N, C-alpha and C positions, 0 to 999 in steps of 0.2 A: 749842367747849372747853366751852361751858356745857352742850349739849344734852349731852355726854358724862360731865359731871358728875350732872346729871340724872337720868339713865340707870344709873347705878350707883348713887345714892341709893335707887333704887325696888326694886334690886336686894339691895342691905343695908340695911337700914335702922336695925341694931347701927353703931357704931366699930369701929376697925380695932384689932384684937386685941393689946397692947404688941409680940408676936414678930412681926407684921406690920411695926407700926412701927417696931422697927428694922433691917428687912430694908428699906422704904421709906427712912428717913434714910439708909442706909449708901447707897442707890440715888442719893437725892437728893445726898450730901455730895461720892458720885464727879463726879455732872455736873456739882455747881459747879467742883468741883477742877478737871476737863478743860476747862470754857469760860474758866476763869481760866489754865492753862497754852497756851490755843490764841491765847487774848489776847495772853501772853507772846511767844509764837511769833511772833505778827504782828508785834509792837513792834519785836522784836530784829531781826526782818526786814526793818524800815523803817529801822532808826536803822543796818543792815549797810549797809543797800544808799545810806545818805546819805553816810556814810563814806565808804563806796567813787568815791562821786560827786565828795566833795568833793577826796581823792586824786587824781583822776584829774585834777580840777580843776589842782590845784597842780603837776602834773608838766606 
């Protein structure tokens, strides 16, 4: 990852333009949202499995 950043710095010494920043920010936020959603899905799946097992044990 460090190599990638170093390579990019050499190519573009100037900072990211505000327009690009907005685009990247949107991508970043989308990525974070997707990751949170994945965690939520995994958590709910685990909870569902536990509840199902508990119901099965009760019968």
